[in-house]
C-alpha positions as CSV (number, residue, x, y, z in Angstrom):
1,M,82.6,93.4,119.0
2,R,82.6,97.0,120.2
3,V,84.5,99.7,122.0
4,I,87.7,99.8,120.0
5,N,86.5,97.7,116.9
6,T,87.3,98.2,113.4
7,S,84.4,96.6,112.4
8,K,82.2,99.3,114.1
9,V,83.5,102.3,112.8
10,K,81.1,104.3,110.8
11,C,83.3,105.3,107.7
12,D,80.2,108.1,106.7
13,S,80.7,109.9,109.8
14,L,84.4,110.6,109.6
15,C,84.7,114.6,109.4
16,P,85.5,115.2,105.9
17,S,88.5,116.9,106.8
18,M,90.2,113.6,108.5
19,L,90.3,112.1,105.4
20,D,91.8,114.6,103.5
21,A,95.1,113.7,101.8
22,K,96.8,116.8,102.6
23,D,95.5,116.9,106.3
24,P,98.5,116.8,108.7
25,K,97.0,115.4,111.7
26,R,96.2,111.7,109.4
27,E,99.8,112.0,108.1
28,V,101.0,111.6,111.5
29,A,98.5,109.6,112.7
30,V,99.7,107.0,109.3
31,R,103.1,107.6,110.3
32,M,102.9,106.2,114.0
33,I,101.0,103.7,113.1
34,R,103.4,102.5,110.8
35,E,106.0,102.9,114.1
36,G,104.1,100.5,116.1
37,R,102.4,103.1,118.3
38,D,98.5,102.1,119.8
39,N,95.9,103.9,119.2
40,A,95.7,105.6,122.5
41,E,98.9,107.2,122.1
42,I,97.8,108.2,118.6
43,S,94.9,109.9,119.6
44,D,96.9,111.6,122.5
45,A,99.4,113.1,120.2
46,T,97.2,114.4,117.2
47,G,93.9,114.8,119.0
48,L,92.2,112.6,116.5
49,S,89.3,110.1,117.9
50,I,90.0,106.8,118.3
51,G,87.2,105.2,116.0
52,Q,89.2,107.7,113.5
53,I,92.4,106.3,114.4
54,A,91.0,102.6,113.9
55,A,89.4,103.1,110.2
56,Y,93.1,104.8,109.6
57,R,94.9,101.2,111.2
58,A,92.3,99.1,109.0
59,H,92.9,101.1,106.0
60,Y,96.8,100.6,106.5
61,T,96.5,97.1,107.7
62,M,95.1,96.5,104.2
63,G,98.0,97.9,102.5
64,K,96.2,100.9,101.3
65,Y,98.6,103.4,102.8
66,G,102.0,102.6,100.9
67,A,101.3,105.7,98.9
68,L,99.0,108.6,100.0
69,I,95.7,108.9,97.8
70,D,95.0,112.1,96.0
71,S,91.0,111.2,96.0
72,K,89.4,111.7,99.0
73,T,86.0,110.1,97.7
74,E,88.3,107.3,96.4
75,E,90.3,107.2,99.8
76,I,86.7,107.0,101.9
77,E,85.3,103.7,99.4
78,E,88.8,102.2,100.1
79,I,88.0,102.7,104.2
80,K,85.0,101.4,103.8
81,E,86.3,98.2,102.0
82,A,88.8,97.9,104.9
83,V,86.8,98.0,107.5
84,E,84.3,95.5,105.7
85,A,87.2,93.5,105.2
86,T,88.0,93.7,108.9
87,F,84.4,92.9,109.8
88,S,84.3,90.2,108.0
89,L,87.4,88.2,109.3
90,E,86.3,88.7,113.0
91,R,83.0,87.0,111.8
92,D,84.7,84.1,110.4
93,L,87.6,84.2,113.0
94,Q,84.4,83.5,115.9
95,A,82.5,81.1,114.0
96,A,85.7,79.1,113.5
97,L,87.0,79.1,117.2
98,R,83.3,78.3,118.1
99,S,83.7,75.5,116.1
100,N,87.0,74.2,117.4
101,I,87.3,75.8,120.8
102,E,89.7,73.1,121.9
103,Q,92.5,74.2,118.9
104,L,92.6,77.4,121.8
105,E,93.0,75.8,124.7
106,S,92.5,71.8,126.0
107,G,89.3,71.3,127.5
108,L,87.5,74.5,127.0
109,R,84.0,74.9,126.5
110,V,81.6,77.5,124.9
111,V,78.8,78.2,127.5
112,D,77.1,81.2,125.9
113,G,74.5,79.8,123.7
114,G,76.6,80.1,120.6
115,S,75.8,83.7,120.6
116,E,77.7,86.7,121.9
117,R,77.1,87.5,125.4
118,R,75.6,91.2,125.5
119,V,77.3,93.4,129.1
120,S,77.3,96.8,129.7
121,F,80.3,97.8,127.9
122,G,79.6,95.8,125.0
123,R,79.1,92.6,123.8
124,I,81.6,89.3,124.5
125,D,82.8,87.8,121.3
126,I,82.8,84.3,123.0
127,T,82.5,82.9,126.9
128,A,83.5,79.7,127.5
129,E,84.7,77.6,131.1
130,D,88.1,75.9,131.2
131,K,88.6,72.6,132.7
132,E,89.4,73.6,136.0
133,G,85.7,74.9,135.8
134,S,86.9,78.9,135.6
135,I,85.0,81.4,133.0
136,V,87.4,82.0,130.3
137,V,86.5,85.5,128.4
138,I,87.8,85.2,124.7
139,E,87.7,88.7,122.9
140,L,89.0,88.5,119.4
141,K,90.9,90.9,117.2
142,A,91.5,90.7,113.2
143,G,94.8,92.0,112.4
144,E,97.0,93.7,115.5
145,A,96.0,93.9,118.7
146,D,97.0,97.2,120.8
147,R,96.7,98.0,124.9
148,D,93.8,99.0,124.1
149,A,92.1,95.7,123.3
150,I,93.6,94.8,127.0
151,G,91.5,97.2,128.5
152,Q,88.3,96.2,126.8
153,L,88.9,92.3,127.7
154,L,89.7,93.7,131.1
155,S,86.1,96.0,131.0
156,Y,84.4,92.6,130.3
157,M,85.9,90.3,132.9
158,G,85.2,92.7,135.4
159,Q,81.9,92.6,134.4
160,V,81.5,88.9,134.7
161,V,83.5,88.8,137.9
162,E,79.7,90.7,138.9
163,T,77.8,88.0,138.2
164,V,79.6,84.2,138.8
165,A,80.9,83.0,142.1
166,R,84.2,81.1,140.3
167,P,87.5,82.4,138.9
168,V,87.7,84.3,135.5
169,R,90.3,84.7,133.2
170,G,90.5,86.2,129.5
171,I,92.5,85.6,126.1
172,L,92.7,87.4,123.6
173,V,93.2,86.4,120.2
174,A,94.8,88.4,117.4
175,G,97.1,88.5,114.2
176,S,99.9,89.8,115.7
177,F,100.3,92.4,119.3
178,S,101.6,95.7,119.4
179,A,105.0,96.0,121.8
180,R,102.9,97.9,124.5
181,A,99.8,95.2,124.5
182,I,102.6,92.5,125.3
183,S,104.0,94.6,127.7
184,A,100.6,95.0,129.6
185,A,100.0,91.6,129.3
186,R,103.1,90.3,130.9
187,V,101.7,92.1,134.4
188,L,98.2,90.2,133.9
189,A,98.3,87.0,135.6
190,N,95.0,85.9,134.6
191,V,94.9,87.7,130.7
192,E,96.6,85.3,128.2
193,L,97.7,86.6,124.4
194,K,97.4,84.3,121.1
195,A,98.1,84.6,117.8
196,Y,96.0,82.9,115.0
197,S,96.9,81.9,112.0
198,F,95.5,80.6,108.6
199,K,95.8,76.7,107.1
200,F,94.9,76.6,103.3
201,F,93.3,73.4,102.0
202,F,92.7,72.7,98.6
203,N,90.5,70.1,97.1
204,S,90.3,69.3,93.3
205,V,86.8,69.7,91.7
206,K,85.6,67.5,89.1
207,A,83.6,69.3,86.6
208,E,80.4,67.4,85.4
209,R,80.2,66.6,81.6
């Protein structure tokens, strides 16, 4: 995934001052994340880049901002761990969905050859076709998706429209959605939001003697 995506945030490139436990911009950003604000709104209010906010959001989602961390080194490492975990979840989610695409919608079939499709603005997670013959662009987000994810999906759909002579629609899959994302999707007839959840299975394993 690209554009607004915590899996692509390079923590080593973040300005050290932005990771300072006493940094007021970071504290404002974390507070706004707690309030459910989206990345674009936080960026406008704080002047932080979308990438920095995405890293803070990943960090917060993993529960690391319950109390402010005094050690800058510890915080950098914890942000890295949160980003890596997010990337791993998105990768696993994509693999599971590719193997069970009809669980997302009956009649869907994957048409991208089993790998992300490259477009000018990034990579489309999954390209599928529905039973009516329309192309379905599927974007995956680990955790909460905000209105930036809607914009990302629309940009991918716009590029696909230029290459096919068929209807194109989009599905955004995430663990949850911000209020702004839900509001934006209401006026988009060709975009659907779908929340994922997990179901665990436990099998007994007999140890050899």
